[in-house]
C-alpha positions in Angstrom: 126.2 131.1 78.7 128.9 128.6 79.8 127.4 128.5 83.3 123.9 128.0 81.9 125.2 125.0 79.8 126.9 123.5 82.9 123.6 123.9 84.7 121.7 122.1 82.0 124.3 119.3 81.9 124.2 118.9 85.7 120.4 118.8 85.6 120.4 116.2 82.8 122.9 114.0 84.7 120.8 114.3 87.9 117.6 113.4 86.0 119.3 110.4 84.4 120.6 109.2 87.8 117.1 109.6 89.3 115.5 107.7 86.5 118.0 104.9 86.9 117.3 104.7 90.6 113.6 104.8 90.0 113.9 102.0 87.5 115.8 99.6 89.8 114.9 95.9 89.5 115.7 93.4 92.2 115.4 89.6 92.1 114.4 87.6 95.1 115.3 83.9 95.3 112.7 81.5 96.7 112.4 77.7 96.8 108.6 77.7 96.3 108.1 74.3 97.9 107.8 75.1 101.6 104.2 76.1 102.5 103.0 78.3 104.1 106.3 80.2 103.8 106.8 79.7 100.1 104.8 77.7 97.5 103.1 77.9 94.1 99.3 78.4 93.7 97.1 76.7 91.2 98.2 79.2 88.5 101.9 78.6 89.1 102.4 81.9 90.9 104.8 82.0 93.8 103.0 82.8 97.1 103.5 82.6 100.8 104.9 84.4 103.8 108.4 84.8 102.4 107.1 86.2 99.1 104.9 88.7 100.9 107.8 89.8 103.1 110.0 90.2 100.0 107.4 92.3 98.2 106.9 94.5 101.3 110.7 95.1 101.6 110.9 96.0 97.9 108.1 98.5 98.3 109.8 100.1 101.3 113.0 100.4 99.3 111.0 102.0 96.5 112.2 99.3 94.0 110.2 99.7 90.8 110.2 96.0 90.0 110.8 93.0 92.3 111.0 89.7 90.4 111.0 86.2 91.7 113.6 83.5 90.8 112.7 80.0 91.9 115.6 77.7 92.8 115.9 74.1 94.1 116.8 74.1 97.8 120.1 72.3 97.4 121.5 74.9 95.0 119.8 78.1 96.4 122.9 79.6 98.0 125.2 78.8 95.0 122.5 80.5 92.8 122.6 83.6 95.0 126.4 83.8 94.7 126.3 83.2 91.0 124.2 86.4 90.8 121.0 84.6 89.5 119.1 86.8 92.0 120.0 89.6 94.5 118.6 88.4 97.8 117.4 85.1 99.2 114.2 85.2 101.2 113.3 81.5 101.6 113.1 80.6 105.3 116.9 80.2 105.6 118.2 79.5 109.1 121.1 81.7 110.2 124.0 79.4 110.9 127.7 79.8 111.3 128.4 77.6 108.4 126.1 79.6 106.1 127.7 82.8 107.3 130.9 81.7 105.6 129.1 81.8 102.2 126.7 84.7 102.6 125.7 87.7 104.7 122.4 87.7 106.6 120.1 90.5 107.5 118.5 90.7 111.0 116.1 87.8 111.6 112.7 88.3 110.1 111.1 85.5 112.1 112.0 82.8 114.6 111.2 79.1 114.3 111.5 75.9 116.3 112.3 72.3 115.4 109.8 69.7 116.5 108.9 66.1 115.7 105.6 64.9 114.2 104.5 61.3 114.1 101.2 59.3 113.7 98.7 60.0 116.4 98.4 56.2 116.7 102.0 56.0 117.9 101.1 57.1 121.4 104.4 56.1 123.0 106.5 58.1 120.5 109.4 59.8 122.4 112.0 62.3 121.3 114.9 60.9 123.3 117.9 59.2 121.6 117.1 55.8 123.3 113.6 55.6 121.8 114.6 57.0 118.4 117.5 54.5 118.0 116.8 52.6 114.8 113.8 54.6 113.9 113.5 56.1 110.4 113.1 59.9 110.7 112.6 62.2 107.7 113.9 65.7 107.2 114.7 68.1 104.4 118.3 67.9 103.1 120.6 70.8 103.9 118.4 72.1 106.7 118.8 72.6 110.5 116.6 69.6 111.0 118.7 67.4 108.8 121.9 68.5 110.5 120.3 67.9 114.0 119.4 64.3 113.1 122.9 63.5 111.8 124.8 65.3 114.6 122.5 64.7 117.7 120.9 61.4 116.9 123.5 59.3 115.0 121.8 56.0 115.9 118.6 57.2 114.2 118.2 56.4 110.5 117.9 59.9 109.0 116.2 59.9 105.6 116.8 63.3 103.9 114.7 64.7 101.1 115.0 67.4 98.4 111.7 69.0 99.5 109.6 68.9 102.6 106.6 67.8 100.6 108.4 64.6 99.6 109.1 63.9 103.2 105.4 64.1 104.0 104.6 61.7 101.1 106.9 59.1 102.6 105.4 59.6 106.1 101.8 59.1 104.8 103.0 56.1 102.9 104.3 54.5 106.1 108.0 54.7 105.1 108.9 56.9 108.0 108.3 56.7 111.8 108.3 60.5 112.0 109.6 63.8 110.7 111.7 66.5 112.2 111.1 70.0 110.7 110.3 73.6 111.4 107.3 73.8 113.8 105.4 76.4 111.7 105.7 74.4 108.5 104.5 71.3 110.3 101.7 73.3 111.9 100.4 74.2 108.5 100.6 70.6 107.2 98.9 69.1 110.3 95.8 71.2 109.4 95.5 69.5 106.0 93.6 66.4 105.2 96.8 64.4 104.7 98.2 65.6 108.0 95.1 65.0 110.1 96.3 61.6 111.4 99.5 63.1 112.7 100.5 65.3 115.6 103.4 67.1 117.3 105.4 64.8 119.6 107.2 66.1 122.7 108.7 69.6 123.1 110.7 71.4 120.4 114.2 70.1 120.3 115.6 73.5 119.1 113.8 76.5 120.6 115.2 79.4 118.8 115.9 79.0 115.1 116.5 82.5 113.7 115.6 83.0 110.0 117.3 85.6 107.9 117.5 87.0 104.4 120.7 86.2 102.6 122.8 88.4 100.3 126.2 88.0 98.8 129.2 88.7 101.0 129.8 92.5 101.4 126.7 93.5 99.5 125.4 96.9 100.7 121.9 95.7 99.9 122.0 94.0 103.4 121.7 97.4 105.1 118.9 98.6 102.9 117.0 95.4 103.6 117.6 95.8 107.4 116.2 99.3 107.2 113.2 98.2 105.3 112.6 95.3 107.7 112.6 97.7 110.7 110.2 100.0 108.9 107.6 97.2 108.0 107.7 96.1 111.6 107.2 99.6 112.9 104.3 100.5 110.6 102.2 97.4 111.0 102.9 95.8 107.6 104.8 92.9 109.1 101.9 92.1 111.5 99.4 92.1 108.7 101.5 89.5 106.8 102.1 87.5 110.0 98.3 87.5 110.7 97.5 86.4 107.2 99.2 83.1 107.8 99.3 82.5 111.6 97.0 83.2 114.5 100.1 83.9 116.7 103.2 86.0 116.3 106.3 84.2 114.7 108.5 87.3 115.1 
């Protein structure tokens, strides 16, 4: 009888543990102001490449519920470390400075930094001599913003809280150009507002690796890496890629 009771107790504990595992909820942090990687649709729902990747990873990890937490870009890493969400999938460049605050997964895509400017500015060049005194926009706390400040100190760098606000100033004639991720610019140049603008010169940074961030030492990193490898192997990643781009960004 005692052994039978122990068996029932062990079974109950196992079932409770399984139920808890099955009921796992994870929160992903996203800026939701960086199309086509993350944005809000007309109904206010978060959409985009980053969101789709996050959902696919949660599905592979068999997470019952994957919630979205929207955060301003400037405070998105502090919000992760304050445990407002569990992982950050918001087109975050992997940099040595950021590695001091968070751990990164393997890259889930690669980007490049490239200038855009009006098509009418046919003589636009990307060298320091030409850009001296020019007003160039970039999003604050990004690789592009850092590049302008570090590599082009004689350029007037105007930094914005969102990429969309940089575009507004460009179309209003307040900027001579913008430096940003190529694939974000690619999307905007296809829009009505972006039709009068074009890429200028070659990318100034050729290999910008983008990763998912977690808190330092969090074992969730390894689970995300495993899930990322699986969605690349089974074709899920390619389907998401092809939904947004006619070329691979991996």
